[in-house]
C-alpha positions as CSV (number, residue, x, y, z in Angstrom):
1,M,-43.5,-160.4,-134.3
2,C,-47.0,-161.4,-133.3
3,K,-47.9,-160.7,-129.7
4,L,-50.7,-160.9,-127.1
5,A,-52.5,-157.6,-126.7
6,H,-55.4,-158.6,-124.6
7,F,-57.3,-161.6,-123.2
8,K,-60.6,-162.1,-121.6
9,M,-62.4,-165.1,-120.2
10,V,-66.1,-165.7,-119.5
11,F,-67.5,-168.6,-117.5
12,L,-71.1,-169.9,-117.3
13,V,-70.3,-171.8,-114.1
14,G,-69.3,-171.2,-110.5
15,I,-72.2,-171.2,-108.2
16,C,-71.1,-170.8,-104.6
17,S,-72.6,-170.7,-101.1
18,V,-74.0,-167.3,-100.2
19,E,-73.1,-167.6,-96.5
20,H,-69.4,-168.1,-97.5
21,C,-69.3,-165.2,-100.0
22,T,-67.2,-162.8,-97.9
23,D,-64.3,-162.0,-100.1
24,R,-65.6,-159.9,-103.0
25,T,-62.4,-160.5,-105.0
26,R,-63.3,-164.2,-105.2
27,C,-67.1,-164.3,-105.4
28,V,-69.9,-162.0,-106.5
29,L,-73.3,-161.7,-104.9
30,S,-76.5,-161.2,-106.9
31,K,-78.4,-157.9,-106.5
32,D,-81.0,-159.6,-104.3
33,Q,-78.1,-161.3,-102.4
34,R,-79.8,-164.7,-102.7
35,S,-77.2,-166.2,-104.9
36,C,-73.5,-165.8,-105.7
37,K,-71.0,-167.0,-108.3
38,C,-67.3,-167.3,-108.2
39,A,-65.2,-164.6,-109.7
40,I,-63.2,-165.5,-112.8
41,G,-60.5,-168.0,-112.0
42,F,-61.9,-169.2,-108.7
43,Y,-64.1,-172.2,-107.8
44,D,-65.3,-174.5,-105.0
45,D,-68.2,-173.8,-102.6
46,R,-66.2,-171.1,-100.9
47,C,-64.5,-169.8,-104.1
48,D,-61.2,-170.3,-102.4
49,K,-59.4,-172.4,-105.1
50,N,-57.6,-170.9,-108.0
51,A,-58.2,-172.5,-111.4
52,H,-54.8,-171.1,-112.7
53,I,-56.4,-170.3,-116.1
54,K,-54.1,-169.0,-118.7
55,V,-54.6,-167.9,-122.3
56,M,-51.5,-168.2,-124.6
57,C,-51.2,-166.2,-127.8
58,S,-48.1,-167.2,-129.8
59,K,-47.2,-166.3,-133.3
60,D,-47.7,-170.0,-134.2
61,Y,-50.6,-171.1,-131.9
62,I,-53.5,-170.1,-129.7
63,A,-54.2,-172.0,-126.4
64,I,-56.1,-171.9,-123.2
65,R,-55.6,-174.1,-120.1
66,A,-56.9,-174.6,-116.6
67,I,-56.0,-176.8,-113.7
68,E,-57.5,-180.4,-113.8
69,D,-59.1,-180.1,-110.4
70,F,-61.2,-177.2,-111.6
71,F,-62.9,-179.4,-114.2
72,K,-63.2,-182.4,-111.8
73,Y,-65.0,-180.2,-109.3
74,H,-67.6,-179.4,-111.9
75,N,-67.8,-183.0,-113.0
76,V,-66.5,-182.2,-116.5
77,P,-64.6,-185.1,-118.0
78,L,-61.7,-184.4,-120.4
79,E,-63.4,-186.1,-123.3
80,S,-66.3,-183.6,-123.1
81,L,-64.1,-180.5,-123.6
82,H,-63.8,-179.2,-127.2
83,L,-63.8,-176.0,-129.3
84,P,-66.9,-175.1,-131.4
85,N,-65.9,-177.8,-133.8
86,K,-66.1,-180.9,-131.7
87,S,-63.3,-182.6,-133.5
88,C,-60.9,-180.1,-131.9
89,R,-60.6,-181.7,-128.4
90,A,-58.8,-180.7,-125.3
91,Q,-55.9,-182.7,-124.0
92,R,-54.4,-183.4,-120.6
93,T,-50.9,-182.1,-119.9
94,V,-48.6,-182.0,-116.9
95,I,-46.5,-178.9,-116.2
96,E,-44.0,-179.0,-113.4
97,G,-45.9,-181.9,-111.8
98,V,-49.3,-180.1,-112.0
99,P,-52.0,-181.6,-114.4
100,Y,-53.9,-179.3,-116.7
101,Y,-56.6,-179.6,-119.4
102,M,-55.5,-177.6,-122.4
103,S,-56.8,-176.8,-125.8
104,R,-54.1,-175.7,-128.3
105,I,-54.4,-175.2,-132.0
106,S,-52.2,-173.6,-134.7
107,R,-53.4,-170.4,-136.2
108,D,-54.0,-172.3,-139.5
109,Q,-56.6,-174.4,-137.7
110,Y,-58.5,-171.4,-136.3
111,L,-61.4,-171.4,-138.8
112,T,-61.5,-175.2,-139.0
113,C,-61.9,-175.5,-135.3
114,G,-64.9,-173.0,-135.3
115,G,-63.2,-169.7,-134.7
116,K,-65.4,-166.6,-135.0
117,P,-64.9,-164.4,-138.1
118,L,-61.7,-162.5,-137.9
119,E,-62.1,-158.9,-136.7
120,K,-59.7,-156.4,-138.2
121,N,-59.0,-152.7,-137.9
122,V,-56.1,-150.5,-139.1
123,T,-53.9,-151.6,-136.3
124,H,-55.0,-155.1,-135.0
125,I,-56.5,-158.4,-135.9
126,S,-58.6,-160.5,-133.3
127,Y,-59.0,-164.3,-133.0
128,S,-61.9,-165.4,-130.8
129,L,-62.7,-169.0,-129.7
130,S,-64.7,-170.8,-127.0
131,L,-63.7,-173.9,-125.0
132,M,-66.9,-175.6,-123.9
133,S,-68.1,-178.9,-122.4
134,D,-70.9,-181.2,-123.5
135,P,-73.8,-181.5,-121.0
136,Q,-73.6,-184.5,-118.8
137,V,-76.9,-186.4,-119.3
138,S,-78.2,-188.8,-116.6
139,G,-81.3,-190.5,-117.9
140,N,-83.4,-187.7,-119.1
141,I,-82.0,-184.9,-116.9
142,I,-78.9,-182.7,-116.7
143,R,-77.7,-181.7,-113.2
144,D,-74.1,-180.5,-113.7
145,P,-73.4,-177.1,-115.2
146,V,-72.0,-176.6,-118.7
147,I,-68.6,-174.8,-118.9
148,K,-67.9,-172.2,-121.6
149,M,-64.7,-170.2,-121.7
150,D,-64.6,-167.4,-124.3
151,F,-61.1,-166.1,-125.0
152,T,-59.6,-163.7,-127.5
153,C,-56.1,-163.2,-128.9
154,I,-55.3,-159.8,-130.4
155,Y,-52.3,-159.4,-132.7
156,P,-50.9,-156.3,-134.3
157,Y,-51.9,-155.9,-137.9
158,V,-48.3,-155.6,-139.2
159,R,-47.6,-153.7,-142.4
160,R,-44.2,-152.7,-143.7
161,V,-43.4,-149.3,-145.1
162,S,-40.2,-147.6,-146.1
163,L,-39.2,-144.1,-145.3
164,S,-36.6,-141.9,-147.1
165,F,-35.4,-140.4,-143.8
166,P,-34.4,-141.9,-140.4
167,V,-36.8,-142.0,-137.5
168,I,-35.5,-141.4,-134.0
169,P,-37.5,-143.6,-131.6
170,F,-39.0,-142.0,-128.5
171,S,-39.6,-145.4,-126.8
172,S,-38.1,-148.9,-126.8
173,E,-40.2,-152.0,-127.0
174,M,-39.4,-155.8,-127.1
175,V,-41.3,-159.1,-126.8
176,M,-40.2,-161.8,-124.4
177,R,-41.5,-165.4,-124.3
178,V,-42.3,-166.7,-120.8
179,D,-43.9,-170.1,-120.3
180,E,-45.4,-170.1,-123.8
181,L,-46.8,-166.6,-123.4
182,D,-45.5,-163.5,-125.3
183,A,-45.0,-160.4,-123.1
184,T,-44.4,-156.9,-124.5
185,I,-42.1,-154.7,-122.5
186,Q,-41.6,-150.9,-123.1
187,M,-39.1,-148.4,-121.8
188,M,-39.9,-144.6,-122.0
189,L,-38.6,-141.4,-120.6
190,Y,-41.0,-138.9,-118.9
191,K,-40.7,-135.1,-118.4
192,D,-41.3,-135.1,-114.6
193,H,-42.0,-137.2,-111.5
194,T,-45.7,-137.5,-112.3
195,Y,-45.0,-139.8,-115.2
196,T,-47.9,-138.4,-117.2
197,K,-46.1,-136.8,-120.2
198,A,-43.6,-138.9,-122.1
199,Y,-41.1,-137.5,-124.5
200,T,-42.3,-137.7,-128.1
201,S,-39.0,-137.1,-129.6
202,A,-35.3,-137.4,-128.6
203,P,-35.2,-135.6,-125.3
204,T,-32.9,-132.7,-124.5
205,I,-32.1,-132.4,-120.8
206,E,-29.8,-130.1,-118.8
207,L,-27.0,-131.4,-116.7
208,R,-28.0,-132.4,-113.1
209,D,-31.7,-132.3,-114.0
210,K,-33.7,-135.5,-113.1
211,V,-34.2,-138.1,-115.8
212,F,-37.4,-140.1,-115.2
213,V,-37.3,-143.7,-116.7
214,E,-40.2,-146.2,-116.8
215,V,-39.9,-149.8,-117.8
216,T,-43.3,-151.6,-117.9
217,V,-45.0,-154.8,-119.2
218,T,-47.7,-153.4,-121.5
219,E,-49.1,-156.7,-122.6
220,P,-50.5,-158.6,-120.8
221,A,-50.9,-155.7,-118.3
222,D,-50.5,-156.3,-114.6
223,F,-49.7,-160.0,-114.9
224,F,-45.9,-160.5,-114.7
225,L,-43.5,-159.2,-112.1
226,L,-40.7,-157.1,-113.7
227,R,-37.2,-156.8,-112.5
228,V,-34.6,-154.4,-114.0
229,N,-31.3,-156.2,-113.7
230,E,-28.8,-153.9,-115.4
231,C,-28.9,-150.3,-116.8
232,W,-26.0,-148.5,-118.3
233,A,-25.3,-145.5,-120.6
234,T,-23.1,-145.5,-123.6
235,Q,-22.0,-142.8,-126.1
236,F,-23.1,-144.9,-129.1
237,A,-26.3,-146.8,-129.9
238,E,-24.8,-150.3,-129.8
239,P,-25.3,-151.5,-126.2
240,H,-22.2,-153.7,-126.1
241,T,-19.9,-151.5,-128.2
242,K,-16.3,-151.3,-127.2
243,E,-16.1,-147.7,-128.5
244,G,-16.5,-144.7,-126.3
245,S,-17.3,-144.6,-122.5
246,V,-19.8,-146.6,-120.4
247,H,-21.4,-145.5,-117.2
248,N,-23.3,-148.0,-115.0
249,L,-26.6,-146.9,-113.3
250,I,-28.0,-150.2,-112.0
251,V,-26.1,-153.4,-111.5
252,D,-27.7,-156.8,-110.5
253,G,-30.9,-154.9,-109.7
254,C,-29.2,-152.6,-107.3
255,V,-28.2,-148.9,-107.5
256,S,-24.7,-148.3,-108.9
257,D,-24.9,-144.6,-109.5
258,Q,-25.5,-142.6,-106.2
259,T,-28.1,-140.4,-107.9
260,V,-30.3,-143.4,-108.9
261,S,-33.6,-143.7,-107.0
262,F,-36.3,-146.3,-107.5
263,L,-39.8,-144.8,-107.4
264,N,-43.2,-146.3,-106.5
265,A,-45.4,-146.7,-109.6
266,T,-48.5,-145.2,-107.9
267,D,-47.4,-142.3,-105.8
268,G,-43.9,-141.4,-107.0
269,Q,-42.4,-141.9,-103.6
270,S,-39.4,-144.3,-102.8
271,G,-40.1,-147.7,-104.4
272,H,-38.5,-151.0,-105.1
273,N,-37.3,-153.1,-108.0
274,G,-39.1,-156.3,-108.9
275,E,-42.3,-156.0,-107.0
276,S,-44.8,-155.2,-109.8
277,S,-45.1,-155.1,-113.6
278,T,-43.7,-151.5,-113.7
279,V,-40.3,-150.3,-112.5
280,R,-39.7,-146.5,-112.3
281,Y,-36.4,-144.9,-111.4
282,S,-34.7,-141.5,-111.8
283,F,-31.1,-140.3,-112.1
284,D,-29.3,-137.0,-112.4
285,M,-28.4,-136.1,-116.0
286,F,-24.7,-136.2,-116.8
287,R,-22.4,-136.2,-119.9
288,F,-19.2,-138.0,-120.7
289,T,-16.0,-136.0,-120.7
290,A,-15.2,-136.8,-124.3
291,S,-17.4,-136.2,-127.3
292,P,-20.0,-137.3,-128.5
293,H,-21.9,-136.0,-125.5
294,D,-25.3,-137.7,-126.4
295,L,-26.3,-140.7,-124.2
296,Y,-27.9,-144.0,-125.1
297,L,-29.6,-145.9,-122.3
298,H,-29.7,-149.7,-122.1
299,C,-31.5,-152.0,-119.6
300,T,-31.7,-155.7,-119.2
301,V,-35.0,-157.0,-117.7
302,Q,-36.3,-160.2,-116.2
303,L,-40.0,-161.4,-115.9
304,C,-41.4,-163.7,-113.2
305,E,-44.7,-165.4,-112.7
306,P,-47.2,-163.6,-110.3
307,D,-46.7,-166.3,-107.7
308,D,-42.9,-166.4,-108.1
309,H,-41.9,-163.3,-106.0
310,K,-38.6,-164.9,-105.0
311,S,-37.1,-165.0,-108.5
312,C,-37.7,-161.2,-109.0
313,A,-36.8,-160.2,-105.4
314,V,-33.7,-157.9,-105.1
315,N,-31.4,-158.2,-102.1
316,C,-28.6,-155.6,-102.4
317,N,-27.1,-156.6,-99.1
318,S,-26.5,-160.2,-100.2
319,I,-23.5,-160.9,-102.5
320,S,-24.5,-164.5,-103.1
321,K,-28.1,-163.5,-104.1
322,R,-26.8,-160.9,-106.5
323,E,-24.4,-163.4,-108.1
324,A,-27.1,-166.0,-108.5
325,M,-29.4,-163.6,-110.2
326,R,-26.7,-162.6,-112.7
327,A,-26.7,-166.1,-114.1
328,D,-30.4,-166.1,-115.0
329,P,-30.8,-166.6,-118.8
330,S,-34.4,-165.3,-119.2
331,Q,-33.4,-161.7,-119.8
332,G,-34.5,-159.2,-122.4
333,L,-32.6,-156.0,-123.6
334,L,-34.1,-152.5,-124.1
335,S,-32.3,-149.6,-125.6
336,Y,-33.3,-145.9,-125.7
337,G,-31.7,-142.9,-127.3
338,P,-30.2,-140.6,-128.1
339,I,-30.7,-138.4,-125.0
340,R,-29.2,-135.0,-125.7
341,I,-27.4,-132.6,-123.4
342,E,-28.8,-129.0,-123.2
343,M,-26.0,-126.5,-122.7
344,P,-26.9,-123.3,-120.8
345,N,-27.1,-120.2,-122.9
346,R,-24.1,-118.2,-121.9
347,P,-22.3,-115.5,-124.0
348,Q,-19.3,-117.1,-125.7
349,S,-16.0,-115.2,-125.3
350,S,-13.5,-115.1,-128.2
351,I,-10.0,-113.8,-128.9
352,L,-11.6,-110.9,-130.7
353,T,-13.6,-109.7,-127.6
354,T,-11.0,-110.7,-125.0
355,V,-7.8,-109.6,-126.6
356,V,-8.0,-107.8,-129.9
357,L,-10.7,-105.3,-128.9
358,P,-9.2,-104.2,-125.6
359,V,-5.7,-103.8,-127.2
360,A,-7.2,-101.9,-130.1
361,G,-9.0,-99.6,-127.7
362,V,-5.7,-98.8,-125.9
363,W,-3.9,-98.0,-129.1
364,T,-6.8,-95.8,-130.3
365,V,-6.8,-93.8,-127.0
366,G,-3.0,-93.5,-127.2
367,F,-3.1,-92.3,-130.8
368,F,-5.6,-89.5,-130.0
369,L,-3.5,-88.5,-127.0
370,I,-0.4,-88.2,-129.3
371,I,-2.4,-86.1,-131.8
372,L,-3.7,-83.8,-129.0
373,I,-0.2,-83.3,-127.6
374,T,1.2,-82.6,-131.0
375,V,-1.5,-80.1,-131.8
376,A,-0.9,-78.4,-128.4
377,K,2.8,-78.1,-129.0
378,A,2.3,-76.7,-132.4
379,G,-0.1,-74.1,-131.0
380,S,2.4,-73.1,-128.3
381,R,5.2,-72.6,-130.9
382,R,2.9,-70.5,-133.1
383,L,1.9,-68.3,-130.2
384,A,5.5,-67.8,-129.1
385,Q,6.5,-66.7,-132.7
386,M,3.7,-64.2,-132.8
387,E,4.7,-62.6,-129.5
388,E,8.3,-62.2,-130.8
389,H,7.1,-60.3,-133.8
């Protein structure tokens, strides 16, 4: 499946008032501090308005959109917006009551609409386009700035190969669609609390040792909020199998196993679920009473827009909240495994060492004692006969 790997936006607009440039996250001062421009995504004299710019890279189309007020502020009419080929015009669309100007084309129209030559390497292929405005001419002068937005969609360069042997995955990855945007989510296991070294093969872990799990949105990075709704372990790879045993770790975003702890993604201390694009948690390794003893880990996840903290919030003290979240349909499933149990190296006892050898030793000692007694008695009789003669 095609997926968004990276996006970038460049603006040739956004002049602001120097005296109002106090928030460096929204405006950038020049080196001589005589001028400033708004940071990407902000506009207005104080750079205090969000343009809500979004790049969408689907397997079928490529699109970019921004809020209508952003273009009106810069006196850019809809009819002046186009891709490098002026026949590919932007359109006005309303999403949840908010008007946007959007340019959307199918991937088949990419070259026709003026897309740059495709860039390929052994792993990815890149599509690059520009949404721009025509200069607004008044008489023989131009006063309003020209807008140019450069954006890039990067897709994996998919090639299929066949192997004569099975491959055991050391990570789990899936793609979810949220508001016309593809998001890639990955689940991995790490060797310790630093989350710096991931397992590169099926992990083998001792009982009661900590298992460190990370679920994260890798593409687009640091955009969505991520909430882990359910996590459970099974004896078999199929997450919803009716065979074998099942053990719940997380239910409705809350701890179900008493050894589970959510960890902060930056410092490894106690953290929360649903507050960033990465969720980390740990639990104590266990095994099922019946064989097979290998574990398979499964988690369902939910994505939320950056400004929609409420949908990803977890309230484990509210029954009504937890029940409401359970009904949310926009969930994805990740599975990881097998996770193997490492048994401690202890000498194994057997019937031979515990029963046969001790019994054999007793019989051997007894046999030698009998021989010694017999020899001693024979010697005594011989000595007595010699004295009689």
